[in-house]
VEXNU-259353 format. One line per field, with one value per residue (C-alpha): residue number from 1; residue in three letters; z, y, x. Coordinates in steps of 0.001 Angstrom, whole numbers, always signed. Example, Ala and Ser with C-alpha at 12.3 -4.5 7.8 and 13.67 -1.06 7.14 Angstrom:
// residues 2
seq <- (1; 2)
type <- (ALA; SER)
w <- (+7800; +7140)
v <- (-4500; -1060)
u <- (+12300; +13670)
This chain:
// residues 78
seq <- (1; 2; 3; 4; 5; 6; 7; 8; 9; 10; 11; 12; 13; 14; 15; 16; 17; 18; 19; 20; 21; 22; 23; 24; 25; 26; 27; 28; 29; 30; 31; 32; 33; 34; 35; 36; 37; 38; 39; 40; 41; 42; 43; 44; 45; 46; 47; 48; 49; 50; 51; 52; 53; 54; 55; 56; 57; 58; 59; 60; 61; 62; 63; 64; 65; 66; 67; 68; 69; 70; 71; 72; 73; 74; 75; 76; 77; 78)
type <- (LEU; LEU; LEU; LEU; PHE; HIS; LEU; CYS; GLY; SER; PRO; CYS; GLN; LEU; SER; GLY; CYS; ALA; ASP; MET; SER; ALA; ALA; SER; ASN; LEU; ARG; SER; GLU; ASP; GLN; PHE; LEU; CYS; SER; ILE; CYS; LEU; ASP; VAL; PHE; THR; ASP; PRO; VAL; SER; THR; PRO; CYS; GLY; HIS; ASN; PHE; CYS; LYS; THR; CYS; ILE; SER; GLN; VAL; ASN; THR; PHE; ILE; SER; GLU; MET; VAL; ALA; GLN; PHE; ARG; LEU; HIS; VAL; SER; CYS)
w <- (-23812; -20936; -17452; -14664; -10992; -8818; -5322; -4112; -6297; -8726; -12364; -14783; -18537; -19718; -22781; -20778; -17487; -16218; -13964; -16300; -13293; -12744; -14762; -11876; -9515; -11239; -8766; -8832; -9996; -6383; -5652; -8361; -6697; -4796; -1322; -1465; -4772; -5105; -8768; -10641; -9858; -11986; -11652; -8716; -5862; -2889; +686; +2618; +4441; +1141; +652; -2879; -3954; -6941; -6773; -6911; -4184; -1660; -2428; -1714; +1542; +2618; +1833; +3783; +6810; +6704; +6678; +9619; +11616; +10905; +12104; +15215; +16056; +15710; +18161; +20639; +20780; +21661)
v <- (+49230; +51436; +50518; +53073; +52506; +54807; +55501; +52785; +50296; +49537; +49337; +51936; +51715; +55179; +54903; +54041; +55803; +58184; +59791; +61179; +62513; +58917; +59749; +61947; +58974; +56802; +54896; +54270; +50869; +49898; +49816; +47178; +44741; +41675; +41662; +37871; +37301; +40917; +40985; +42877; +41423; +38542; +37889; +40349; +39870; +42088; +41001; +42450; +44738; +46147; +44367; +43172; +40006; +37713; +35145; +32263; +33763; +34326; +30903; +29226; +31162; +30258; +26584; +26641; +28277; +25842; +22909; +24376; +24843; +21242; +19968; +22147; +20829; +17238; +17857; +19831; +17228; +14387)
u <- (+7698; +8832; +7667; +7722; +7014; +4965; +6251; +3898; +5772; +2961; +4014; +2750; +3050; +3985; +1778; -1337; -751; -3387; -781; +1869; +3770; +4890; +7997; +9128; +8805; +11407; +13511; +17223; +18465; +19241; +15523; +15044; +17474; +16355; +17909; +18225; +20066; +21311; +20300; +17576; +14135; +12930; +9202; +8960; +6512; +5699; +5101; +2143; +4595; +5873; +9195; +9960; +11765; +12162; +9373; +11872; +14078; +11304; +9805; +13155; +13539; +9983; +10642; +13913; +12268; +9340; +11754; +13699; +10480; +9445; +12839; +12672; +9206; +10445; +13275; +11172; +8391; +10820)
């Protein structure tokens, strides 16, 4: 099964796509790389601002940042 991505980043199955011009919107492999792990996306997710990451990668980053904020708040409130 071949998956194509429109310029907006939404997946399109070639066999069921209403917009057959999607084939002309194929992206280079670099655009399928997570900027956190630098590998091809696994279970990709998009942020509201349009950045794409592996779900695991962005979850780990969010957890790390949340923990840092909690530690900062502990030290500031003392």
